[in-house]
Steps between C-alpha positions, in 0.01 A plus 500: 500500500134557422566498124697174527220330692244620246716363216533166682123496553429561130738223393353259756145573386592443135678176586213376717243568226696295247568216743132491598413441136749211486337311787374157384125548547251785508395420854865526608497861380176566685643353822816711469299819449283414800816443707619849405165649608508298823852626570382859458237455770731305731763776476238776544553551878877511449483733199281752682757525783815505283663829410627519144805711588608269781454196277717650225768595754504143630522354149781742414729352767773286348434195719136507386625522142707187554193319632305615195779368275443149638127529442554622142744216431246243619233661284735500199575130540131416542417703189765320296363166620146616422593591142694177452201287606261697276738466205554127563128427524432694181758285318361179649813433703491291815489707818555351844221496755678737737623723218137540392436692820697792355227549237256596777720765666464845340709798606522529880606864473144604425401479867749753645431721197126490570569593862727790403248640251225464758699717742534766230121530468462712812764743368343524155144552630539702818183523705325205333380194689777242497241222521333627184836544329595143589172366358553687173865398496417130542256515207757686293777246572271207419388659172847619409674165551228278354420736212867562429566124495214453254630774269857365523374163378316659209771744391826310565611153388615268775867537400480876551328454836776268617768740378335796672478305824874432492577860396290648781658260751850594382424873513365472853806305613744748339307795644512373858870410463577851374307650791717300740835558328444874456340545840619823673636305798718292265696804379865508607556858386246776532547782249488835678566730201404511134729355234747743340453431129818688399725303735329176401563570130863599565562180699341292224718678239821439698416132550424464129832662400696275737315198362583597140863571589529158660380342177686701235831603667645144503402457135662832402815403696525168316450679168791743565717215631461319168 
């Protein structure tokens, strides 16, 4: 579960960096980065009391996965709307007043990801002051998001940034769906012994022979009948 959450965190960070670059104005990017830093300090008293193992066990429950699916679906739809508005404005198309609001909503997944990574700090740097770690972490997040957004604008054309936003959103949605569908509690049959490769091959061979006989025997019969 830890590896899956880390993968989700990496995808969310990459998506958030690109979407931050696509915000309409520079001061919008600054405000979003400041909101991320503010969220880190607001969640500080909760992060210092949260156990990483307990949090992962809670998130691993299937009903929590279903709740996360809804959140990921909402984020996917908002991201699609965000990209559509950016594309329409770039091509001088008319965008409704309320639809324009989508251009100011970057990825909402960045906030739970920031909280999860903040909890991991105490496990990565055992014995260090969590207050100091949080201060360094807030500076790192601000620099990483704002600097990454700047580099994304310099290195990637806007079409590629829009495509990557949709790709990251789709990957996150598929990943959370797979985690729910293949959740251990969703298994109907639990395998208690290893697969016998010999018996599996023999069964496959018998089924293949029966399949071929079903195809060719009627044709051979018709040929002899003629």
